[in-house]
N, C-alpha and C positions, 0 to 999 in steps of 0.2 A: 508512580500507581498508590493507591490508598491499601494501606496495610488489610490485608484481607478480613482482620476481624471488623474493623471498621466498616467494611463493604456491607459483613452480613449483618451489622445491627443499622446498618440504614435501609434494611429490604433489599441493596443491590444483587443482582448477579456478580458472582465473582469465580472467576477458570484464574486459579494460580497460575501467574507466570504469564499471562495473554492477558492484552489490554481490552476492557470489553466495549464494544462500537456502542452505546447506547445512546438514551435520548442527549443524558447532558454530553457527552462527548461529540453527538451531528452538532446542538448546537454550537459546541467550542470551537468544533471543525466546517463549522461551513463556509468560513472564508475560502480557506485554505481547497476546501473538496469544489466548492463552487469553482475556481481557477481551474484546478484540473478538470473540472468536465469541459469547459471553454476549447481544452486539447485535443477534443474533438474534430476540431474546426483547422488544417493545414497552416492557416493566413493565423490563427493566435498562438496554436506553436511556434513558429518563425517569429512573431512581436515578442516571444517573452525570450528567444535565443536572442532575440537583437537587443533587447534591455531587459532584464528579468527585473531589478528595481522597480523602474516603472510599473510594470507589467504587472508584480506585487502588489504594489500602490493600489491601482486600479482596480484590483478586487479585495483590497483594506486588509489584508493580510496583519496576523497581530506580530510584535518582534519577534517574541518567541518561535513563531510559524515561519517569516521571515530568516529567521538565524539558522533553523532548519533547514530551509531552500538553500541558504550559500552555502552553509556544512556539508551538503547531500548526507544528512543524518535520516535519511528512511524514520526510525524508530523515533525519535523525535518532532517528526511531523507526525508520527499515530501518536506519541504523546500530546500532542498539541490537536489532538481529534481529526486526523486525517484517516480517510476510509483506504484499507488498501485498495481497494476497486479504483476507486478514484484516482489514490496516487499511483496506480501503476501507469497512466498516462505519461504522467512528470517522470516516472522511473525509467521508461523509453525516450524521452528528449532527452537525458541524463547520462543514457547509453547503462542503463542497468533490465534485463528482464525478468519474469517470474521469479526465477530461480534464485536472482539473487537478492532477490525480494524473502523469499524463505531461509535462505541461509541467515538474512539478517535476521528476520523474525525470529528465528531461532538459536542464534548463538552460534551458530556450523559455519563449519569456514566452507565456500561453495566447491568444494571437492569433496566435503563429507556428507554435506544437504544430496547434490548429485548420487552419491552414491548410496545411500538412504530411501532415495526415490527408486534406486535401479533393484534396490534389495525387497523391495514390495513388489515390485513389475510383473505382471503377466507374462506366461511363458507359452500359454498356447494362442492359436489365431481360429477366431469364428468363422467360420463359411456359410456365407450368408444362402439363403432358400430361395434366393433370387439372383440366378443368374448373371443379371443387368448389374448387379451391385458384385463389388471386385473387392475380398477380401484382402 
């Protein structure tokens, strides 16, 4: 990630500790994001599981992107231009869920991340005005 001061000088949005998904990241990550989008189709998920290398080749992933996928390194996938919303499909194939991704992105253990989520949870129930809707 570029140092904060360089990002500000270049007029880019900077959020300390966060990889901002901007136009440059979108261009850099096009191949990995296109591949992950393809996982909306069950047949494509099966093809990936059958031969990851061939599937990555068919989408033209860069070596950095391929290494990140091979290593199951979600943070490296993000750094290589991956968008978390597209990567969620790949994460599912790899046996990860959204909480796993959140823990990785924040540098927390999964247990700490879940506890943090629960500490912000709602404790009251809204009863719907329409009796057909069960709260």
